[in-house]
N, C-alpha and C positions, 0 to 999 in steps of 0.2 A: 540578455539572452532569454529565450522563452523555453519552458519545459512543459510538455503535456504528459500527463500521467493517467493511465486507465487502470482503475482498480476493479477487479471482477472476481466473482465467485458465486456460491449458492446464496440465496436469500437467507438471512439469519446469521451469516458469518461476520457481520459487522463491517461490511465493505463500505457502506456510505459513511460510517463513523470514521474510519481511518482516512478516507478522502477529506472529510471535514477537518480532521486534526491536522493533516498536512497543509491544507489551505489556511487554517488559522495560524499555524507556525510561520508560514510564508508571509502572511499579512503582518504579523508581528515583526518580521524582518524588513518591513517597508516595501514589499513587493506588491505588484498588481496581481489579483487572484480572481479566478472564476471557478466555481464548484457546481457541477451539473450532476445531480443524483438521478438515478433511474428508479422511479417508483412503479408500482403496478403489481400484477399477479405474481411476479417473480420474487416478491419480498420473502416468501417462505418456501424454499425448496428449488425454485427455478434459478436461472442465471440472473444475478443482480450486478449492476455495475455503476460506477460513477467516474466522471472525468474531472480532473483538476488541471487548470492551466495556471502557471506561475510565470510572471514576466517582470522585467525591469522597466518596461514601457507599457503604455496602454494596450490592452488585449483587443485585437480586431474582431475576433469571433471566438466564443467559448466552445463552440462545437468543433470536435476534432475527429478527422477521419484516420489520420496516421499519427498516433501518439509517439512521443519519444521514448516513453517507458511503459511497462506493463507489470502489474502485480496480479498474478493468476493464482487464485486460491483453490482451483480445481481443474480437472481435465477439460470440461467443456469450455471454460474461459480461455485456457491456453489455445485450444483448437480454434476458437472463434476470433481471437484478437492477435495472436503472435505474429502472423504474417504482415499485419498492418504496422508493426513497430518500425520506426525509422532506424536505419543503420546507425550503430554507435550507441544506441540506447541500452537501458537495463531491462531485462526480463527476469523477474523474480518468480520462481515456481514453488508452490507448496508441495514438496516432494512426498509428504505424508499421504496426500490424496491424489497425486498425479505423478506416476512413475515415468511418464513421457517427458521428453525435452522438445524444445521448439524446432530443432533441426537447423537453426540459424547459426552461421559462423561470423556474422557481421554485427552481432550484439554482445553485450556483456551479460551472459546468462548465469544466474545464481539459483541453485536448487537448495532449498532449506526445508527441513521437516518441521514446519511451523506448528502443525497440529500436535505432533508428538512432543515437541518442546513445551508447548502450552500444557499438555497433560502432565508432563514431568513437574511443572511448576504448580500444579494443583487445579487447573481449570482449563478445559478445552476452549472455553469462551474467550480466553486471552490470546488465541491463535492470531487474530487480526493484529494485535499490538506487537506480537513477535514479528509478524510479516512487515509491519510498519518500521520497526526498529532495524530490521535487516535491509529493507529498501532504502531508508533514510541514510544509513551508514554507507551503503554501497554507492548510491547516486550522489550524495553530497549536495543535493539541491538546496536544502535548508540546514542551518546549523543544528546539530543534534540536541543541544541544550534547549533550543526553542521548541523542538519536537517534544522534549521531556516536559516542558512547561505547559504546552498545549494539551498533552495527555492528562496532566494533573488538573487542568482547568475543565476538561471534558468530564472528569470523574469527581468534580468538586462536591456534588450532592450525594456521592457514594464513596465517601472518604475511606471506608474500610477496604475498598478495592484498590486504592492507589498504590500500596506497597506491592501487590501482585502485578499491577500494570507496569510499574517501574522495573520489576524483575523481568517481565516479559519483553519490555523494550530493550533492556540490556542483553537478554539472551539472544534476541534477533541481531543486535549489533555485534555481539561476540561471534555469532555464526557467520556473519558477513565478513568479518575481519579474518576469519580462518581461511577463507577461500580466495 
């Protein structure tokens, strides 16, 4: 089965990082993976996004027009990409920055205050990892322990941040399991 995930938000929210972490975890699970980041002037402030394709067979094209899943870290991202999500997919919305919903009844929509949860943990910069934890738990695309290991590896050169990132991952997972 193939899963396409669009991660989107403001530049500087760590969108590309969480896409890379998911891709790394899927690769560790033996899956075929494509990770397409969007670089450019949007890296600080504008809309930034990346696409991750995970499959149990070779990937025909890494470019996706209709992703199965969406992680929207802000309102512009939700507005831009929600309609394109395939029915039955997961749409995770950062409800701290986006009070709106997708208006879709054919998807599994999960609104999580990821920015607020990250602030409670001590760093708003961990919001992306809270979102990744919630999305990974809800979608089940990749084993959660592989996500945990990929986060640790991402922060290997910033070891002092690993405990915070693990708490952020678990906070996202706990929030997803509540709903």
